[in-house]
C-alpha positions in Angstrom: 0.0 0.0 0.0 1.4 3.4 -1.0 1.9 6.4 1.2 -0.7 8.2 -0.7 -3.3 5.5 -0.1 -2.2 5.4 3.6 -2.9 9.1 3.9 -6.3 8.7 2.3 -7.3 5.9 4.6 -6.1 7.8 7.7 -8.0 10.8 6.6 -11.3 8.9 6.5 -10.6 7.2 9.8 -9.4 10.2 11.8 -11.7 12.8 10.4 -14.8 10.7 10.5 -15.4 10.8 6.7 -16.2 7.1 6.3 -19.3 6.4 4.2 -22.7 6.4 5.8 -24.9 3.3 5.3 -28.7 3.3 5.4 -29.8 2.0 8.8 -31.9 -0.7 7.3 -29.0 -2.0 5.3 -26.4 -2.1 8.1 -25.8 -5.6 9.6 -26.4 -5.8 13.3 -23.1 -5.7 15.3 -22.6 -8.7 17.6 -22.4 -8.1 21.3 -18.8 -7.3 22.2 -17.7 -7.5 25.8 -15.2 -4.6 25.9 -15.3 -1.0 27.0 -14.3 0.3 23.6 -14.0 -1.3 20.2 -13.7 -0.5 16.5 -13.6 -2.5 13.3 -12.2 -1.0 10.1 -11.9 -2.4 6.6 -8.5 -1.3 5.3 -9.5 -1.7 1.6 -12.1 1.1 1.8 -11.1 2.8 5.0 -14.7 2.4 6.3 -15.5 1.8 9.9 -17.9 -1.2 10.2 -18.5 -1.2 13.9 -17.6 0.9 16.9 -18.4 1.6 20.5 -17.0 4.6 22.3 -14.2 4.7 19.8 -13.3 8.3 20.5 -13.3 8.0 24.3 -9.9 8.6 25.7 -8.6 5.5 27.6 -5.4 4.0 29.0 -3.8 2.3 25.9 -1.4 0.1 27.9 1.2 -1.5 25.5 -0.8 -0.5 22.4 1.4 2.6 22.9 4.3 0.6 21.5 2.7 0.9 18.0 3.8 4.5 17.9 7.1 3.7 19.5 7.7 1.1 16.8 6.5 3.4 14.0 9.1 6.0 14.9 11.9 3.4 15.1 10.9 2.1 11.7 11.1 5.6 10.4 14.6 5.9 11.8 15.7 2.7 10.1 14.2 3.8 6.8 15.9 7.2 7.1 19.2 5.4 7.9 19.5 7.0 11.4 19.7 3.5 12.8 20.7 0.2 11.2 19.2 -3.1 12.1 22.6 -4.6 12.9 23.6 -1.6 15.0 24.2 -2.4 18.7 22.7 -0.1 21.3 23.8 0.5 24.9 21.3 -0.5 27.6 21.1 2.4 30.0 20.4 2.4 33.7 17.0 3.9 32.8 16.1 1.0 30.6 17.4 -1.6 33.1 15.2 0.1 35.7 12.1 -1.1 33.8 12.6 -4.4 35.7 11.1 -2.6 38.7 8.1 -1.3 36.8 6.1 -4.6 36.8 5.5 -4.7 33.1 6.6 -7.0 30.3 10.4 -7.3 29.7 12.9 -8.5 27.1 15.3 -8.9 30.1 18.2 -6.9 28.9 20.7 -5.3 31.3 23.5 -2.8 31.3 26.1 -5.5 30.4 24.4 -6.2 27.1 24.4 -4.4 23.8 21.6 -5.9 21.7 21.1 -5.0 18.1 18.2 -2.9 16.8 16.7 -6.0 15.1 16.8 -7.9 18.4 15.3 -5.0 20.3 12.5 -4.6 17.8 11.6 -8.3 18.3 11.9 -7.9 22.0 9.5 -4.9 21.9 7.0 -6.3 19.4 6.9 -10.0 20.2 7.7 -9.9 24.0 6.3 -6.4 24.5 9.5 -5.5 26.4 9.3 -2.2 28.2 13.1 -2.3 28.6 13.6 -2.8 24.8 11.2 0.1 24.1 13.3 2.4 26.3 16.6 1.3 24.6 15.2 1.9 21.2 13.7 5.3 22.1 17.0 6.5 23.5 18.8 5.1 20.5 16.6 7.2 18.1 16.3 10.4 20.1 19.0 10.4 22.7 16.5 10.8 25.5 13.1 9.6 26.5 11.7 13.1 26.8 12.7 13.9 23.2 11.3 10.7 21.9 7.9 11.2 23.7 7.8 14.7 22.1 8.3 13.0 18.7 5.4 10.7 19.5 3.1 13.5 20.3 4.1 15.5 17.3 3.4 12.5 15.0 0.0 12.0 16.7 -0.9 15.6 16.1 0.2 15.3 12.5 -2.2 12.4 12.0 -5.1 14.3 13.7 -5.2 11.9 16.7 -6.9 14.4 19.0 -7.7 11.9 21.7 -4.1 10.8 22.2 -1.5 12.1 24.5 1.7 10.2 25.2 3.7 10.5 28.5 6.0 7.5 28.0 7.1 5.0 25.4 6.0 1.8 27.0 2.3 2.2 27.9 2.6 2.0 31.7 -0.2 3.9 33.3 0.6 7.5 34.0 -1.7 10.6 34.4 -2.4 12.1 31.0 -1.2 9.1 29.0 -4.2 8.1 26.8 -5.5 7.2 23.4 -8.7 6.0 21.8 -9.7 3.0 19.8 -9.9 5.1 16.6 -6.5 6.6 17.2 -5.0 3.2 17.9 -6.4 1.9 14.6 -4.7 4.8 12.9 -1.4 3.8 14.2 -1.9 0.2 13.2 -2.9 1.2 9.7 0.1 3.5 9.3 2.5 0.7 10.2 0.9 -1.7 7.7 0.8 0.8 4.9 4.1 2.6 5.3 6.4 -0.1 6.7 5.4 -3.4 5.1 8.9 -4.8 5.5 8.6 -4.6 9.3 5.0 -5.8 9.5 5.9 -9.6 9.6 7.5 -9.0 13.0 3.9 -8.8 14.4 3.2 -12.3 13.2 6.1 -13.9 15.1 4.6 -16.5 17.6 7.6 -16.4 19.9 11.1 -15.0 20.4 14.1 -16.1 22.3 16.7 -13.7 23.6 19.5 -14.5 26.1 18.1 -18.0 26.3 14.7 -16.7 27.5 11.9 -17.7 25.2 8.6 -15.8 25.4 5.4 -16.3 23.5 3.6 -13.6 21.6 0.6 -12.7 23.8 -1.7 -12.4 20.8 -3.6 -15.6 21.1 -5.3 -15.2 17.7 -1.9 -15.9 15.9 -2.3 -19.5 16.8 -6.1 -19.8 16.2 -6.9 -17.9 12.9 -4.5 -18.4 10.0 -5.8 -15.1 8.6 -4.5 -13.1 11.6 -1.0 -11.9 11.2 -0.7 -9.2 13.9 -0.7 -7.0 15.7 -0.3 -5.9 19.4 -1.6 -6.7 22.9 -1.7 -4.5 26.0 -2.6 -4.8 29.7 -2.6 -2.7 32.8 -5.0 -2.6 35.7 -6.4 0.7 34.5 -6.6 -0.3 30.8 -7.9 -3.9 31.2 -7.0 -6.3 28.4 -6.5 -4.8 25.0 -5.8 -6.2 21.5 -5.3 -4.8 18.0 -5.9 -7.7 15.6 -5.1 -7.6 11.9 -6.4 -10.2 9.6 -6.2 -10.6 5.8 -8.3 -13.2 3.8 -8.2 -14.0 0.1 -11.8 -13.7 -1.1 -13.4 -13.9 -4.6 -13.2 -10.1 -4.9 -9.6 -10.0 -3.8 -7.7 -9.8 -0.5 -9.4 -7.9 2.3 -7.7 -6.7 5.5 -9.7 -5.9 8.6 -8.3 -4.2 11.7 -10.1 -4.7 15.0 -9.3 -2.7 18.2 -10.6 -4.1 21.5 -9.9 -2.1 24.7 -11.0 -2.8 28.3 -11.8 -6.6 28.0 -11.9 -8.7 31.1 -9.1 -11.2 30.4 -6.5 -12.4 27.8 -9.0 -15.0 26.6 -11.8 -12.4 26.4 -9.8 -9.9 24.3 -9.0 -12.7 21.9 -12.5 -14.0 21.7 -14.1 -10.6 21.2 -11.6 -9.6 18.6 -12.3 -12.9 16.7 -16.0 -12.2 16.9 -15.6 -8.8 15.4 -13.3 -10.1 12.6 -15.5 -13.0 11.7 -18.5 -10.7 11.5 -16.7 -8.2 9.4 -15.7 -10.8 6.8 -19.1 -12.6 6.8 -21.5 -9.7 6.9 -19.7 -7.3 4.6 -18.3 -7.3 1.1 -15.5 -5.0 -0.1 -16.1 -3.9 -3.7 -13.6 -2.3 -6.1 -15.5 0.4 -7.9 -12.8 1.9 -10.1 -9.3 1.0 -11.2 -6.5 3.2 -10.0 -5.1 5.7 -12.4 -7.9 5.1 -15.0 -10.4 7.7 -16.0 -14.0 7.3 -14.9 -15.3 9.7 -17.6 -14.0 11.7 -20.5 -15.5 15.1 -21.0 -15.1 18.1 -23.4 -12.8 20.9 -22.3 -12.7 24.4 -23.6 -9.7 26.6 -24.5 -7.3 23.7 -24.1 -4.6 22.1 -26.3 -6.6 19.0 -25.8 -10.3 18.9 -26.7 -11.1 16.4 -23.8 -10.2 15.9 -20.2 -9.8 12.6 -18.4 -11.5 12.7 -15.0 -11.5 10.1 -12.3 -10.8 9.4 -8.6 -7.7 10.6 -6.8 -6.8 7.2 -5.3 -3.9 5.6 -7.2 -4.8 2.1 -6.2 -8.4 2.3 -7.0 -11.6 3.1 -5.2 -13.1 0.5 -2.8 -16.4 0.5 -0.9 -17.6 -1.9 1.8 -21.3 -2.8 1.7 -23.5 -5.3 3.4 -23.3 -8.8 2.0 -25.2 -9.2 -1.2 -25.7 -5.5 -1.9 -22.8 -4.9 -4.2 -24.9 -5.3 -7.3 -27.4 -2.6 -6.2 -24.9 0.2 -6.1 -25.4 3.2 -8.4 -22.7 5.7 -9.4 -23.4 9.3 -10.5 -20.9 11.9 -11.7 -21.6 15.5 -10.7 -19.3 18.1 -12.2 -19.3 21.8 -12.9 -19.6 22.8 -16.6 -18.1 24.1 -18.7 -14.5 22.9 -18.0 -12.1 25.6 -19.1 -8.3 25.1 -19.5 -5.8 25.2 -18.0 -6.6 22.2 -15.8 -4.0 20.8 -13.4 -3.5 17.2 -12.6 -5.4 16.4 -9.4 -7.6 19.5 -9.7 -11.1 18.8 -8.3 -13.8 19.4 -10.8 -16.8 17.6 -9.3 -17.9 14.7 -7.2 -18.3 10.9 -7.7 -21.4 9.9 -5.7 -22.2 6.2 -5.0 -25.6 5.3 -3.6 -27.7 2.3 -2.8 -30.8 1.3 -4.7 -32.9 3.2 -2.2 -30.8 6.3 -2.7 -28.9 6.3 0.5 -25.4 7.7 0.1 -22.6 5.2 0.4 -19.7 7.3 -0.7 -18.8 10.7 -1.9 -15.4 11.2 -3.6 -13.7 14.1 -5.3 -13.7 13.9 -9.1 -10.3 15.1 -10.2 -8.3 15.7 -13.4 -6.2 12.7 -14.3 -3.9 14.4 -16.8 -3.2 18.1 -17.1 -4.7 20.1 -20.0 -2.6 23.1 -21.1 -4.0 26.3 -22.4 -4.5 26.5 -26.2 -3.0 29.2 -28.4 -4.5 32.6 -29.0 -6.6 31.4 -32.0 -7.9 28.3 -30.2 -8.9 30.3 -27.1 -10.6 32.9 -29.2 -12.6 30.3 -31.2 -13.7 28.5 -28.0 -14.7 31.9 -26.5 -17.1 32.4 -29.4 -18.4 28.8 -29.1 -19.1 29.3 -25.4 -21.1 32.4 -26.1 -23.3 30.4 -28.5 -23.8 27.6 -26.0 
């Protein structure tokens, strides 16, 4: 998934622009035993189910999604190397007294970035998180500031980070929707690192620990992503699952926060994912980079303009099972179109509705290829023609 598509999905999720379904056509959400939850289809960016998804809550180790994202950025930008060894500070070693999950590194060790990433992601090591944060930013305070700046850039208004590990602290909070944004950003922008979230276990310094995501061993479609627990947060799980279906691969992201136990967070997440795959279909409406309509253009070197959607990988929409064939598409644009027209310039709207007329999706209609201004004679001739219109 490209960065452009990632930004589009995040815009829908964060800003609340996902399509509205007619109430009568929306499948009933199963009962989910959790304080907050959210289910999103990554193909379309649509939220399929939610409960208190914007309520700030203790995110526990789901915090480490942002910690990992910034470390991935540092490796991508060559500020860190995977085989680079990092010093374990007294501050990182002190995490042993915090009562959270550990990779069990100490000040005599110098683990590599690759080892620390596995320790943070698979073992949920608080000590590994601190070592990585210090390796990227030099200090925890600087790294936490980076986390908050990134959250603000993504529009995560319910998120405020106070630490890199997720241990409970006044003011340290996030929401189910914001957590989903972090998960989607990692999947879309750092696919080379995403397989780390599917690792079932990891051994470091002869200490083997299992991934606490129980769904990795139960559902072959689940290949991530992160667990969390504190007394304040309850049991939390971000689960990511991809299934190959007749209409293509679909990926769903579920966020469950405030469940009663490890087993409950796994069971409720599985319930959401199964419902999302069984009750909904993801439909590709338009191919990426291809025009939806070709229309006349005035005063241009070209007599026609190619118009389509802005999404380079195509336009997807998620609808209730069996309703894909009932969708209707209408093009609304402002006429006349007069050159010059820039690539990506909005000139109308693509509107998708159900058979009953309920709006499913509104998308900007944009220029696919630029149209330059014609010469003096061409412009003059079209000016006359426009007067006659």
